[in-house]
Phi, psi and omega in degrees: 000319178297320176304312185289323176296315173308312186294322180296319182288346177252018181301313182304309181298317172306321180289314178298327175290318173301323182290310179304315181298318173300313181299316178302322181291316187290323165307310183295315178291330179290329184265342191247323190278164172299340188233141178227183182297327188259009178131245190267172185292346185270004183241121177260342170206169183222126173241101181076234179255008182260147173246146172263110186290136186290321178298319180294323172299316179297321186286325180287326178291324180293312184295318176298325176287327175289332179284321176300314176297319178293334179271000179082018185263145179245107185240136180301132175314308179307317177300306186308306176307318178295321177299318182292321179294319184301313185303314181294324176302312177305314180299313174304315178298317182292314182299326186283332177287326173293321173297324182288329178273348176077027176285126174220157169255118180290157176308311186302313177304311181292317181300319177298329186277322191278311189226004182264204181294346180255021190263022184296322177303307184289323175309307176300329173281326170301312177300319183284323187272320194247345188069021176266165194282320177205180180287325174300333177288323173302316187290316182294318176297326185292318195243003171220061190293334178300333187289326173255013178071022184273139172293146192307318186298314172299323177297319180295325183294316177294322177298323181291313184305314183296318185290323174297319180298318187292318175301321183289320181291323176304315175298316188297320177301308177309308176308311189297315179299318176297318179291324173294323181290322184284324178294324173301338183275354179261128182219155174287132178274189177295325180296310182301319187297312186295306178314312177300316181297314180298325174298321188257006186274323177312132181226163177225134173257132182229127182254116177221162172240158185227135175226126184299144185288322185295347184270348181291146176264140184306313187286344173288325188233083188273142184241120176286159177298322179287333177288320177302302183303328182288312174297313186302306181299330185282334191244347189299333181298335184289337192246009182301142173247128186276341181227157177295138180246133180238141179261124187231123174258135180209167174229160183245126183236126178291136184268114175249117177301143173282166175310315175298318175295327164306306180291330179288320177304316183298323180297318186297322183292325182287319180294327172303309179299314180300321181289323179294323178286339177269340188231148184294158174059233175235028179292334183300342183257004182310313182253030177240082186292344182293344191253139179241123179264127185233108182267127186220144177250122181239145180278167177295326175297315175300327185284321183292335181283345175250104191300313180296313184296312178304324184288323178295317187287324174298339182261001186264146155262168182301143177086357184252153183244153179203154176287130173262317179205154175230123190230097187067246175255009184256124185248140176241120182252135179243136173239123184272108183271333184190158175227127182212158171253118183196161184302140171263341176203164187223159178249123187243142166269131192227135172216140175259127190237156179225154177140191183276164176309320187286321176298311183300308189299326183293325172303309177309311181298322173293326170290320178301327187278356181106007184302156174286144189295318183288330171302310184292318177299334181286353184296144170296351176278346181271110173284332182195145189212153178205131185261153176041051177280133192263126183235128183281135167274359180251354181278000000 
């Protein structure tokens, strides 16, 4: 009897344990077996006639996990899965509502938003994320890679980026149209209109007279010194100055150099060119604070884009200086310090990894031994990777 009493006293706990076991069994079967409550094993949820595919769900979970890791966030996996599932269900509901209302985005509207007169938003995204001048350039590079000498693999990545951006812009346009339609349906009813009218209906009529203070005679309204002092003492803290103040009057005059000043400036430029030609490097400017020396290493392509600089450098030998341009009172002098042939950029295969030092060292060893980059990038230790990333050696 004592044993039965113990079993009865623990019955609620036993039911919870059994219930949890059954729930775990159902969830496990839900994700792993070929049959689910909704049909096949490829469906994780069903919203009306639309299904949430398990593979797409897993991809979105992995993507969300990587984004959280990049931001340094630690989110419980179960919470992350629930957030992703809620978002996907919300998308399905929104898509169903859009379809029922017949809202669409035409090809012309999408083109106008991507590369047309309304492309300012997409242009900013491309500038921030890719460093390209505008979306039209990104599209041209993605689908005409040979024009830019771009490797096919890099072109495919850029094409996928463009297609993903098109999908996001299309979703944004659909949301804007839905919001506009939804907002247009909201209107005040008669009760709201009457309440607003009643709140603003009361009026008041006021009759008053006015006389300017400056028109009053001093002998009619006398003020005692004690009254003035009382007001002064009560209000003076409002006007206290924490630092000394000076009143300054001045005029602004544009400084225009005289002809003598112009000739003197030209003489200094000529002296600077002579000093640069007679002394190594930029030591000739050591005693000339009027000049700012800026040493740059430029590729031939960089020089070709600057017509005046190219014209000057083409006629220079190493160690010689020459006047390149004059803009107002600013002179630009170029001195050719050296000429050499060397790589101006390199291509790197890059991956960001996480794990223990031993795990990271093992990946380094595999790469050094000649293992394929793609096979290493597939490791769960790799959070992000990129092949053939161009890095300038001149910046």
